[in-house]
C-alpha positions as CSV (number, residue, x, y, z in Angstrom):
1,M,160.9,74.6,105.7
2,S,159.7,72.9,102.4
3,N,158.5,74.7,99.8
4,K,155.0,73.4,100.3
5,N,155.1,75.2,103.7
6,K,156.7,78.1,102.6
7,C,153.5,78.6,100.0
8,L,151.0,77.5,102.8
9,S,152.7,80.2,105.0
10,I,152.5,82.7,102.3
11,V,148.9,82.1,101.1
12,L,147.7,82.0,104.6
13,G,149.4,85.5,105.3
14,L,147.9,86.8,102.4
15,A,144.5,85.9,103.2
16,F,145.0,87.1,106.8
17,V,146.1,90.5,105.4
18,Q,142.9,90.5,103.2
19,G,140.8,90.1,106.3
20,I,142.1,92.7,108.3
21,M,142.3,95.0,105.3
22,A,138.3,94.0,104.7
23,N,137.4,95.4,107.9
24,T,139.4,98.8,107.6
25,P,136.4,101.5,106.3
26,N,137.4,103.3,103.1
27,E,137.2,107.1,103.7
28,N,137.3,108.1,100.1
29,V,133.7,106.4,99.6
30,E,131.4,108.9,97.8
31,E,127.7,109.0,99.2
32,F,125.2,108.0,96.3
33,D,122.6,110.1,95.5
34,I,119.6,108.2,93.8
35,D,117.9,111.6,92.6
36,S,121.2,112.1,90.3
37,I,120.0,109.4,88.0
38,V,118.1,110.6,85.0
39,L,115.3,108.4,83.9
40,I,114.7,108.3,80.2
41,E,111.0,107.0,79.5
42,E,110.4,105.9,76.0
43,E,106.9,106.7,74.6
44,L,105.4,103.8,73.3
45,T,103.1,103.8,70.4
46,I,101.2,101.1,69.0
47,E,100.4,100.8,65.2
48,L,97.1,98.9,65.1
49,G,97.3,99.3,61.1
50,F,93.7,101.0,61.2
51,D,92.2,104.6,62.1
52,T,90.7,104.0,65.4
53,A,89.0,107.4,65.2
54,K,86.5,106.2,62.7
55,Y,85.1,103.6,65.3
56,L,85.1,105.7,68.5
57,P,83.1,108.5,69.3
58,S,84.6,111.8,69.2
59,D,84.7,112.7,72.8
60,F,86.1,109.4,73.9
61,D,88.9,109.1,76.5
62,A,90.1,105.9,77.5
63,Y,91.5,107.4,80.9
64,A,88.4,109.1,81.8
65,F,86.5,107.8,84.6
66,P,82.8,107.0,84.3
67,T,80.8,109.7,86.0
68,D,77.6,107.9,86.2
69,V,78.0,104.5,88.2
70,Q,74.5,103.5,87.0
71,S,75.5,103.9,83.2
72,I,78.0,100.7,83.6
73,N,76.6,97.6,82.2
74,Y,77.3,94.5,84.7
75,I,76.5,91.1,83.8
76,D,75.0,89.2,86.6
77,A,76.8,85.9,86.8
78,N,73.5,84.0,87.5
79,D,72.2,85.4,84.1
80,E,72.4,83.0,81.1
81,I,74.2,84.6,78.1
82,E,72.5,83.9,74.8
83,L,75.0,84.0,71.8
84,N,72.2,83.7,69.4
85,I,74.9,81.4,67.3
86,D,73.3,78.4,65.6
87,T,75.8,76.1,66.4
88,E,74.2,73.1,64.5
89,K,75.8,74.0,61.2
90,Y,79.1,73.8,63.1
91,L,79.1,70.9,65.1
92,P,78.8,67.3,64.4
93,E,75.4,65.1,64.3
94,N,74.4,64.1,67.6
95,F,77.4,66.2,69.4
96,N,76.8,66.2,73.1
97,A,79.4,68.7,75.1
98,F,78.7,66.8,78.4
99,A,79.0,63.0,77.2
100,K,81.9,61.3,78.8
101,N,84.4,60.0,76.7
């Protein structure tokens, strides 16, 4: 046999053995318990740079659900919103937002 045939025979034999070994179950495998993982949660604190207590009511709770649904102010999609801003000071003369370029 030539060296090429010997090398090819060895490689194919090893591949065949690996294929046989892959189907054999490993008896020493331990069962993994997902509950054994310890989860460490880092508490995230956001520093806004100012004291929010000055601007919020004393009984303010961001996570509290409103008990009175009637107290929620909704904006109807059909209502026009007035901004009460004089835009003439900030826009060029004869400005038309709806004009085509």
